[in-house]
N, C-alpha and C positions, 0 to 999 in steps of 0.2 A: 618390814620384810627383810628377807635375807636371801643370799645366793648360795646354792649348794650343789653338790654332785650326788646323784642317786647311786648308792653303793650296795643296795640290797632290797629284797622284798620280804614281807612278813605275811605268813599264813597263820590264821588262828581259827580253829573250828569252834571254840567257845570264846565268846566275847560279849561285852555289854551290848544290849539290843540296838542302841544308837549307832553302833559301828557296823551293823549288818549291811552288806552290799558295798562297802567301801574297800578300795584297793589301798593297802598300806605300804609305804616305802620307807627305807632307811636312808636318811640324807646326811651327808657330811658337809657342814657349812664351810664356805670358802671365803677368806678375807684376802682379796686381791691386792689390797693396799699395804697392809702390814705383814701379810703372809702368816698370820697367827694360826694356831691350831686349836680347834674347837671340838667338843664331843659331838657324836652323832645324835640325831633326833628322828622321831617317827612322824611322817606326814601323810595325811589322806590325799588321794589322787583321783580326780575325775577326768583328767585331760589325756591320760595315756602315756605318761613319762616312763622311761625304762632305765635299767641299769646302765651307767656310763654317761647319761645325759646331764647337762647343767640346767638347773631349774631355779625359778623364782618361787619363794615360799612365803605365804602370809602366815603370821603368827598371832596368838592371842584371840580375842573375841572376833576379830575380822576373819579368822580361819573358819569359824562356824557360819558366819554370815554368807560367805562365798558358797558354801554347800547348802544353805537354807535349812540348816539343822541346828537351831539355837540351843536345843537341850542336849545335843550329843557331846560326849566328852572328847572334843577335838580341840587342840591348841596349835596345830600346824596343818596347812593345806597347800599343795602344789598349785600355783596359779599361772605358771607359764613355763615353757621350755625355751631356753635361751640359745640363740645362734652365735652371738658374739658379745663379749664383754670387753670394753675399753676402759682402762684406768690410767690416768696421768699421774705419775709420781714426781711431782714438782718438789724441788728442794727449796725450802723457805728458811732464810736466816734472819735473825733479829738484829 
C-alpha cells in the first residue's frame, strides 16, 4: 500500500467495460520519511475521496480484490481517507 494526495479526477466516456461505474482519481504518492518525489498514478475510488485529501491506496492484485472485480484492469484502489500521518525520523548511526 502507499500514501498519496488526490490531485485530480479523470473522466472518460469511452473505456474498457470493466471500468464502467468507477470513479478514477489522480494520486501523487507521498514519502513522508525520505520526502522523495514519485510520478502520479490513477486509482479507482469507491469511498468518495476528493481532491486535496490524503489517501491510502492498495496496489496490485489486492486493488481488484477490494472492488470484487477480479477481471477488471485495475492496479490501484483508494481504500482509506487519512486524517493524520505520524512519522518518526530517528537518526541511526553505526
